[in-house]
ZAPAFI-584505 format. One line per 8 residues: number of its first residue (from 1); their letters; for each residue y negated, z, x of C-alpha. Coordinates in steps of 0.001 Angstrom, whole numbers, plus 500000, padded with zeros to 6 digits. Example, Ala and Ser with C-alpha at 12.3 -4.5 7.8 and 13.67 -1.06 7.14 Angstrom:
BEGIN
1 = AS = 504500/507800/512300 ~ 501060/507140/513670 $
This chain:
BEGIN
1 = MLGMLLCS = 690281/209664/216627 ~ 687202/208555/217023 ~ 688089/206902/220270 ~ 691028/204708/218338 ~ 688747/203896/215848 ~ 686348/202553/218713 ~ 689341/200643/220106 ~ 689821/199390/216995 $
9 = LFFASAVL = 686158/198043/216195 ~ 685973/196647/220070 ~ 689507/194554/219174 ~ 688563/193245/215838 ~ 685034/191928/217250 ~ 687100/190227/219886 ~ 689211/189012/217462 ~ 686001/187558/215197 $
17 = AQTLEVEF = 683657/186289/217714 ~ 683966/182488/217251 ~ 682299/179794/218908 ~ 679693/177553/216659 ~ 680314/173954/217873 ~ 677156/171787/216906 ~ 677305/167638/216835 ~ 674572/165765/217039 $
25 = AQGPFDEP = 675592/162056/216909 ~ 674088/158097/215876 ~ 670742/157445/214876 ~ 667679/159237/216256 ~ 669971/161797/217505 ~ 669876/159328/220371 ~ 666594/160481/221489 ~ 666663/164102/223347 $
33 = RVRAAAFS = 663427/165168/222315 ~ 665307/165005/218546 ~ 668253/166809/219145 ~ 666037/169544/220725 ~ 664128/169527/217964 ~ 666860/169789/215304 ~ 668517/172790/217579 ~ 664990/174593/217488 $
41 = VADWQQLS = 664141/174896/214128 ~ 666627/177646/213627 ~ 668267/180487/215356 ~ 671971/179484/214572 ~ 673753/182798/215823 ~ 671074/184630/213396 ~ 672459/182558/210267 ~ 676194/182837/210806 $
49 = GQYGQAVR = 675496/186250/211408 ~ 674048/186355/207734 ~ 677267/185650/206172 ~ 679624/187359/208057 ~ 680369/185553/210871 ~ 680174/186703/214739 ~ 679130/184212/216601 ~ 679148/184446/220368 $
57 = YVMVRYGD = 678022/180955/221778 ~ 676663/178107/220243 ~ 677870/174800/221841 ~ 675630/171692/221469 ~ 677624/168189/221948 ~ 676684/164690/222127 ~ 678960/162599/223550 ~ 680718/164021/226300 $
65 = DEVWHEQT = 677774/166338/227323 ~ 677894/169847/226001 ~ 675427/172343/226594 ~ 676500/176590/225844 ~ 674190/179240/224591 ~ 674093/182985/224372 ~ 671247/183172/222331 ~ 669795/180236/220098 $
73 = PQAPDRAR = 665776/181950/219769 ~ 663671/179988/216367 ~ 660997/177660/217543 ~ 659544/175862/214795 ~ 656348/174857/216205 ~ 658380/173442/219609 ~ 660067/171206/216782 ~ 657354/169843/215358 $
81 = ALMAEAGY = 656015/168934/218657 ~ 659096/167296/219896 ~ 659478/165226/217030 ~ 655344/164022/217028 ~ 656492/163104/221047 ~ 659461/161200/220065 ~ 657830/158948/217156 ~ 658931/161006/213985 $
89 = MDGFPTPA = 655888/162686/213201 ~ 656767/162360/209185 ~ 660492/162851/209633 ~ 663393/160389/209470 ~ 662904/157086/207119 ~ 666944/157970/205814 ~ 668169/161093/205518 ~ 670345/162700/207944 $
97 = IIFHDQST = 673769/163704/206881 ~ 675425/167421/207592 ~ 679630/167437/207817 ~ 680515/170978/207885 ~ 684203/172695/207204 ~ 684648/175238/204889 ~ 683989/177898/207628 ~ 680199/176672/207785 $
105 = ARLAVLIR = 679662/175704/204162 ~ 677114/178639/203395 ~ 675401/178019/207398 ~ 674853/173835/205842 ~ 672601/175002/203753 ~ 670597/177279/205741 ~ 670671/174703/207947 ~ 669344/171505/205989 $
113 = RALSTIGV = 666419/173650/204730 ~ 665265/174239/208179 ~ 665545/170691/208647 ~ 663266/169459/206047 ~ 660613/171813/207906 ~ 660307/168761/210219 ~ 660720/166050/207593 ~ 664450/165862/207991 $
121 = EASTQLVA = 665844/165912/204977 ~ 669720/165963/205214 ~ 672852/166045/202949 ~ 675904/167846/202617 ~ 679419/167414/202647 ~ 682358/169041/202932 ~ 684443/166925/205284 ~ 687724/167846/207670 $
129 = PQDRAAAI = 687222/167106/210955 ~ 690161/164193/210530 ~ 688268/162655/207858 ~ 684780/162398/209557 ~ 684590/158576/210093 ~ 686087/157839/206456 ~ 683560/160329/205248 ~ 680310/158137/207675 $
137 = AATQYNFG = 681439/154773/206422 ~ 681508/155853/202927 ~ 677928/157254/202765 ~ 675592/155468/200777 ~ 673401/155678/203913 ~ 675247/152728/204858 ~ 675098/150077/202575 ~ 673527/146442/203720 $
145 = RERIEIPY = 673678/147468/207156 ~ 675571/145728/209694 ~ 676193/148366/212028 ~ 676248/151973/211134 ~ 673888/154376/212442 ~ 674452/157313/210345 ~ 672498/160034/212205 ~ 674725/163349/211436 $
153 = IFLTTSRR = 675477/166911/212112 ~ 679158/167875/212461 ~ 679203/171998/212313 ~ 682777/173358/212814 ~ 683443/177085/214607 ~ 686636/177286/217318 ~ 687677/180050/219585 ~ 686447/178305/222350 $
161 = TPPIERLN = 684768/179734/225081 ~ 682650/178084/227825 ~ 684341/177184/231328 ~ 683517/180014/234292 ~ 680528/177696/235551 ~ 679167/177640/232465 ~ 678912/181696/232220 ~ 676548/181797/234401 $
169 = PVADLIAG = 673827/184311/233296 ~ 670301/182518/233144 ~ 666839/183264/233314 ~ 664294/183598/230245 ~ 660530/183827/231106 ~ 657907/185474/228819 ~ 654518/184948/229754 ~ 652169/187776/228223 $
177 = RPLVRFNP = 648667/188188/227190 ~ 646152/187651/230091 ~ 643788/190784/231009 ~ 640160/188824/231784 ~ 637917/190945/234132 ~ 634597/189877/235131 ~ 632594/190583/237976 ~ 629087/190178/237071 $
185 = DTRMLLVQ = 627681/190480/240913 ~ 629699/188173/242105 ~ 630157/186168/238920 ~ 634086/186059/239484 ~ 636746/185746/237262 ~ 640118/188066/237409 ~ 642554/187108/234973 ~ 646296/189456/235583 $
193 = VPVQNIGR = 648908/187862/233813 ~ 652176/189755/233093 ~ 655567/187184/233364 ~ 658916/189074/232338 ~ 662626/187947/232767 ~ 664306/188965/229715 ~ 667338/186715/230448 ~ 670354/187525/232144 $
201 = GEAPPSTM = 669974/185695/235241 ~ 667528/185950/238196 ~ 664779/183414/237574 ~ 663721/181538/241144 ~ 659816/181247/242585 ~ 657998/179378/240170 ~ 654207/178549/239293 ~ 652131/179594/236497 $
209 = ALNDLSRR = 649079/177588/235282 ~ 645758/179114/233749 ~ 644399/177052/231071 ~ 640866/176906/229439 ~ 641330/175548/226025 ~ 637386/175581/226116 ~ 637129/173379/228905 ~ 634472/175371/230906 $
217 = LRFANVRV = 636701/176532/233552 ~ 639585/174833/235717 ~ 641933/177205/237466 ~ 645073/176398/240051 ~ 648101/177150/239819 ~ 649574/180236/241416 ~ 653004/181085/242704 ~ 655337/183277/240366 $
225 = PAIGPRSA = 657744/185101/242801 ~ 661183/185093/241979 ~ 662107/187961/239489 ~ 665261/189822/238684 ~ 666734/190326/235210 ~ 665153/192066/232950 ~ 662334/192819/235307 ~ 658330/191939/235038 $
233 = TQVEVTAP = 655686/191159/237716 ~ 652112/190480/237767 ~ 650319/187718/238462 ~ 646508/187316/239625 ~ 644286/183989/238853 ~ 640516/184161/240297 ~ 637733/181366/239739 ~ 634183/181398/239975 $
241 = VPEAALGQ = 632296/181269/237268 ~ 629463/178794/237200 ~ 625916/179787/235549 ~ 626509/177209/233140 ~ 629489/179037/231352 ~ 628413/182380/231108 ~ 627447/183588/227748 ~ 629798/181241/226487 $
249 = ELLLQAIV = 633248/181770/225306 ~ 636453/180849/226963 ~ 639847/180388/225580 ~ 642317/181521/228181 ~ 645934/180826/228100 ~ 648775/181001/230391 ~ 651744/179040/231149 ~ 654916/179868/233213 $
257 = DPDERVLE = 657113/177463/234860 ~ 654661/174270/233602 ~ 657014/171867/235222 ~ 659655/173219/233619 ~ 661552/173877/237055 ~ 663424/176692/236169 ~ 666864/176603/234112 ~ 666043/179033/230960 $
265 = LNDQNNLS = 667624/180444/227735 ~ 664717/179580/225712 ~ 661182/177164/226941 ~ 659228/178673/224071 ~ 657936/181733/224644 ~ 656876/180337/228628 ~ 653217/180536/226712 ~ 651063/183344/226233 $
273 = PTVPFTPP = 648753/184011/223242 ~ 645159/183071/223861 ~ 642484/184966/224862 ~ 638998/184465/224142 ~ 636376/185772/226558 ~ 632828/185910/226866 ~ 631450/186182/230188 ~ 628146/188159/229951 $
281 = EPRPRPEP = 624803/186382/230312 ~ 622968/186383/234126 ~ 620988/189807/234898 ~ 618317/189418/236512 ~ 618703/189791/240268 ~ 616951/192828/242011 ~ 614297/192602/244542 ~ 616012/192717/247670 $
289 = KPDLTVEW = 615036/195967/249954 ~ 615045/196593/253492 ~ 617793/199048/255322 ~ 616219/200566/258652 ~ 618389/202051/261038 ~ 617182/203493/264631 ~ 619171/202828/268032 ~ 618993/205122/270958 $
297 = QRHAFDPQ = 619285/202935/273805 ~ 618366/204902/276632 ~ 616511/207862/278581 ~ 614995/209148/281844 ~ 613615/212478/283565 ~ 611127/212718/285756 ~ 610828/216397/287715 ~ 607691/215866/289580 $
305 = TGVLTVAL = 605693/215667/286012 ~ 608410/217117/283658 ~ 608194/214254/281068 ~ 611265/212937/279549 ~ 610888/208795/278687 ~ 613054/207861/275817 ~ 614307/203994/274401 ~ 614615/203200/270597 $
313 = VVRNSGAG = 615305/200054/269050 ~ 614514/200378/265189 ~ 616316/197231/263419 ~ 615766/196408/259699 ~ 619351/194944/258293 ~ 618524/194424/255113 ~ 617971/191870/253066 ~ 614040/192395/252517 $
321 = NAKAHAVD = 610730/193371/254065 ~ 610134/197065/255290 ~ 606377/197703/255471 ~ 605413/199558/258612 ~ 606350/203110/259300 ~ 606853/205561/262054 ~ 610027/206690/264309 ~ 610208/210352/265227 $
329 = IIDQDGAR = 612330/212377/267964 ~ 613360/215672/266521 ~ 614760/218318/268306 ~ 618108/220331/267187 ~ 616390/222450/264879 ~ 614649/219447/263327 ~ 611410/220063/265147 ~ 609072/216618/266178 $
337 = LARSAVPP = 608865/216045/268947 ~ 606971/212528/269340 ~ 606336/209886/267160 ~ 605963/206179/267363 ~ 604383/203539/264981 ~ 606562/200658/263731 ~ 605082/197782/262709 ~ 606586/195465/259650 $
345 = LSPDSLFE = 609981/194516/259693 ~ 611451/191553/258164 ~ 615293/190866/257168 ~ 617414/191425/260830 ~ 614125/191607/263066 ~ 614100/194824/265170 ~ 611453/196367/267261 ~ 611560/198506/270305 $
353 = ASQTILVA = 609939/201522/271000 ~ 609372/204117/273469 ~ 608198/207551/273806 ~ 607271/210208/276042 ~ 607871/213981/275761 ~ 607073/216733/277687 ~ 609666/219424/278321 ~ 609143/222717/278420 $
361 = ERSLGRTI = 609496/225106/281243 ~ 611937/227168/279347 ~ 614270/223850/278802 ~ 614209/223392/282451 ~ 617796/223745/283940 ~ 619224/223257/280445 ~ 620902/220853/277951 ~ 618679/219877/275179 $
369 = VLAAIVDS = 619595/217903/272197 ~ 617558/215496/270421 ~ 617641/212607/267753 ~ 615659/209977/266599 ~ 614712/209610/263045 ~ 612821/206057/261407 ~ 611122/206847/258143 ~ 610603/210214/258051 $
377 = ADQVDETN = 608193/210079/255737 ~ 610382/208122/252832 ~ 607430/205594/252901 ~ 610511/202654/252907 ~ 612097/201595/249652 ~ 615526/201145/251216 ~ 619279/200690/249964 ~ 620676/203031/252234 $
385 = ERNNQCRL = 618377/206441/252999 ~ 621652/208385/254590 ~ 621579/206034/257963 ~ 618090/206391/259106 ~ 619288/208982/261695 ~ 620393/208064/265096 ~ 623527/210186/266433 ~ 622444/213412/268691 $
393 = QRIPIPAP = 622211/213174/272187 ~ 622337/215815/274313 ~ 620602/215849/277384 ~ 621283/217958/280158 ~ 617355/218445/282376 ~ 617687/219570/286052 ~ 616355/222609/287317 ~ 612755/222139/289192 $
401 = EPEEEVFA = 614035/222267/293357 ~ 613283/225553/295199 ~ 609618/224392/297014 ~ 610093/223890/300827 ~ 608317/226481/302956 ~ 605261/224536/305007 ~ 604860/226077/308752 ~ 602739/225128/311848 $
409 = DLAVRISA = 603361/223881/314734 ~ 601807/224616/318322 ~ 602447/222264/321080 ~ 601163/222917/324188 ~ 600599/220445/327070 ~ 598854/220432/330602 ~ 597185/217060/330411 ~ 595402/216830/334211 $
417 = TSVQNDGR = 595650/218439/336940 ~ 593193/218235/340114 ~ 593840/220168/343714 ~ 590534/221449/345447 ~ 589530/220948/348705 ~ 590760/224520/350483 ~ 594255/223222/349181 ~ 594761/226245/347167 $
425 = SVDVALEV = 593185/225912/343890 ~ 594201/223609/341166 ~ 591912/222704/338438 ~ 594307/222622/335131 ~ 593470/220890/331712 ~ 595230/222528/328946 ~ 595313/221277/325481 ~ 596904/222966/322126 $
433 = VNTGARTS = 597235/220330/318582 ~ 599027/221875/315622 ~ 601416/219010/314421 ~ 602591/221217/311787 ~ 601764/221218/308085 ~ 599875/224469/307968 ~ 596726/225698/309413 ~ 597651/228009/312226 $
441 = PSTSLTLR = 596136/231781/312801 ~ 594484/232288/315985 ~ 596498/233349/319104 ~ 596379/233654/322779 ~ 597710/231007/325612 ~ 599076/232420/328879 ~ 598321/230087/332537 ~ 600268/231354/335386 $
449 = GDTDSEVI = 601513/229297/339010 ~ 605016/230101/340200 ~ 605693/233586/339894 ~ 603461/235396/342557 ~ 600170/233919/340658 ~ 597941/235768/338594 ~ 598302/234880/335038 ~ 595233/233955/332993 $
457 = RLFVPSLR = 595035/234517/329367 ~ 593059/232258/327133 ~ 591993/232989/323241 ~ 592814/229980/320953 ~ 590845/229644/317914 ~ 592754/228962/314332 ~ 593678/225066/314140 ~ 594282/222579/310921 $
465 = PGTSWSST = 596669/220472/310533 ~ 596918/217828/313441 ~ 593984/219199/315246 ~ 593724/220173/318645 ~ 591817/222808/321101 ~ 591841/221824/325185 ~ 590491/223978/327922 ~ 590275/223713/331991 $
473 = QTVVSRFR = 591218/226336/333966 ~ 591050/226803/338018 ~ 594624/228664/339358 ~ 594167/229984/343077 ~ 597590/230333/344726 ~ 598287/232988/347307 ~ 598404/231803/350881 ~ 601667/230234/352183 $
481 = ATGGAFEL = 602170/229174/355811 ~ 603058/225525/354271 ~ 602084/223402/351371 ~ 604427/221858/349243 ~ 605419/221986/345289 ~ 603170/224251/343203 ~ 604535/225021/339436 ~ 602441/225579/336646 $
489 = LARVDPDN = 603371/227116/333414 ~ 601038/227150/330145 ~ 602428/229012/326956 ~ 601185/229516/323758 ~ 601599/232106/321421 ~ 603342/234310/323846 ~ 604034/237222/321989 ~ 605827/234935/319282 $
497 = LIPETNKA = 603693/236505/316188 ~ 603262/232695/314580 ~ 606277/231553/312292 ~ 606625/227562/313458 ~ 608990/225073/312819 ~ 609669/224202/316708 ~ 609329/227042/319248 ~ 610385/224685/321952 $
505 = NNRFVRTV = 606819/222514/322210 ~ 605398/226066/323069 ~ 606067/225965/326924 ~ 605271/223191/329213 ~ 605694/222867/332793 ~ 604553/221171/335726 ~ 604125/221007/339872 ~ 601642/220115/341477 $
513 = MLPFPYLI = 601983/219249/345503 ~ 599890/221524/347640 ~ 598918/220397/351085 ~ 599710/222407/354532 ~ 596943/224479/355853 ~ 594909/222641/358917 ~ 595212/225984/361289 ~ 598868/225996/361257 $
521 = WGGVGLAV = 599188/222657/362283 ~ 596582/223184/364757 ~ 598793/226166/366259 ~ 601916/224699/366521 ~ 600440/222061/368289 ~ 599479/224007/370842 ~ 602473/226255/371047 ~ 604380/222682/371583 $
529 = ILVLSMVF = 601531/221866/374873 ~ 602005/225100/376305 ~ 605818/225239/376073 ~ 605440/221392/377753 ~ 603447/222732/380240 ~ 606371/225100/381094 ~ 608920/222610/381812 ~ 607285/219726/382998 $
537 = PRFRPGPK = 606603/221218/386697 ~ 610013/221728/387925 ~ 610758/217913/387715 ~ 607920/217280/390535 ~ 608871/216094/394116 ~ 609133/219030/396973 ~ 609370/219052/400570 ~ 612599/217422/402389 $
545 = RPKAQRDS = 614941/219298/403564 ~ 616931/219387/407111 ~ 620626/217352/406914 ~ 621968/220309/407982 ~ 620654/222223/405365 ~ 621482/219596/403095 ~ 625324/219316/404184 ~ 625218/223082/403133 $
553 = PPSPKTSL = 626352/224087/399737 ~ 623296/223453/397074 ~ 622145/226902/396176 ~ 622579/227037/392116 ~ 619371/226276/390248 ~ 618118/227391/386870 ~ 616231/225564/384099 ~ 614678/226914/381090 $
561 = DYVPRPDP = 615097/226136/377402 ~ 613245/227828/374610 ~ 615820/230308/372739 ~ 614724/231096/369196 ~ 615055/234151/368231 ~ 617076/235777/365575 ~ 613829/235751/363219 ~ 612550/231837/363872 $
569 = GFQQIDPD = 609403/232643/366185 ~ 606179/235031/364898 ~ 603393/233577/364124 ~ 599997/235681/363194 ~ 596948/235549/362182 ~ 594449/237934/363484 ~ 592462/238871/360282 ~ 589837/240716/362139 $
577 = DAGGAVKL = 589535/237585/364611 ~ 586456/235201/363294 ~ 587796/232298/365116 ~ 591435/231924/363840 ~ 592952/232682/367134 ~ 597302/232589/366493 ~ 599228/234699/368634 ~ 602700/233039/369241 $
585 = EVSLRAVT = 605807/235154/370850 ~ 608268/232326/372451 ~ 611439/233324/374322 ~ 613141/231246/377264 ~ 616595/231491/378927 ~ 618153/230304/381965 ~ 620179/227473/381143 ~ 622485/227718/384226 $
593 = DAGQQTLI = 622747/231741/383972 ~ 623117/232843/380565 ~ 622917/236418/381674 ~ 619489/236146/382629 ~ 616673/235964/379614 ~ 612753/236078/380335 ~ 610434/237103/377334 ~ 607076/235415/377721 $
601 = KEDA = 604099/236599/375308 ~ 601070/234541/375538 ~ 597848/234553/373937 ~ 596419/231728/372563 $
């Protein structure tokens, strides 16, 4: 039952829904603004509904121009403004006439009252549509006029519906109440205006103008984005407030789509309410303050002295001057290790500080954590007290290198040699130098000639670095039949008791040439003479033999030659003979007869 009732009400309402046709014609209604003013004095749909008429559309006709409306909001203020713009501030000089049929008779009375609010005095007549022309000609308004220009409004209802292209939904923009905010520090004014689209169609992008009715501020138009049906957005306008406007009342009003480029159902609600706002009086500006910061630039550690050098930069990034203060170096426990004085700093100036820190011995080979803090005693009033310390610095301190052990270094050399007249004694000049970096203890030095000579051992005292010790010794060689090379060997620290950097220079070898002994040369010469005296007599001329004897075979001849023994000769000096006689033993053999050998011994 309920469903059938709803369906019946729906079809009944659809049948009863009508279109109110309003026709403006002639005279002042030829002016578009007059027609718009007459249409804005009343809500035509609402007035029709008071008498039971279900008016769905209102069609406004002027000549062949038809404008269809689904809503007819009342805007009396806009109607008066349009009448004033058209030159009819006091209304029409002659009354207008409203014609109507019986379906709009009661509505015509209300329309006539509404028109009187803008100075249009209208009369009402019941005229059928076909009698409209005759009724106009018979009006009292036409007496004495050559041309009939009677303004009239003709009301009628119909079942007409607008064409499909006229059914497109139309937007309706509304500017809400502005919200005003003011920043006294920057003296910037922020105005937020809510903009709604209460229509059924989408509103394309448009603009919004914000006006100060007190004419103290000027605002630039701002863009309003596209707004969908039954949607809203918020538009913001910012502007600086001059010092002359501080403490003065501003009257702010916003208007959306001031250029009327958006097709709307109602243009009267585009104006927002007027909002008064008074910016506060300017506050006294506070005295500018400094802002001190410290930056860690670099550091260097000297392992020889154990001193850490730190370079810092103190900066005043504030707007005020900073008086003299100090910058400290602290460790991770907050203990102060060094302090440097900082002179007064002007805004945007800096000071480079250098500090030295003696690193404790327990910190060697470890990583220490340091930081720098400026104005640690809070002597300077700053805008920001939390940026006075730099970031922590982790600094590795190298461990000390082990000290290199210092040794002595003894170098021995035979600086000069001299052979004496006897041919066997050699004077040797010795020198020992400490070329190391440490004082050498006392030691000994050995000197000998070849391996069969007597060893000479000398005492060498303690020597400081760079000092030397020298001595001259005589070395006598044992008797040798021949002279020739004689090797001298000197060695310091022969027992190897002193630690040194170089042991190779503890030994020195030098060769001396000894002459041959004179007696040996004399004995050799005598032996040669004896041999020659035996050999040369064999070649003397003998007596001539008889010829017959010469024809006989010759007898074998014998020649002697020196035959060395397996041991090449024998030479001996008799030690008991003071004259130095040499005893020679020579072997001779016959060359032609090898089987005969005669050993000849001769004392010379």
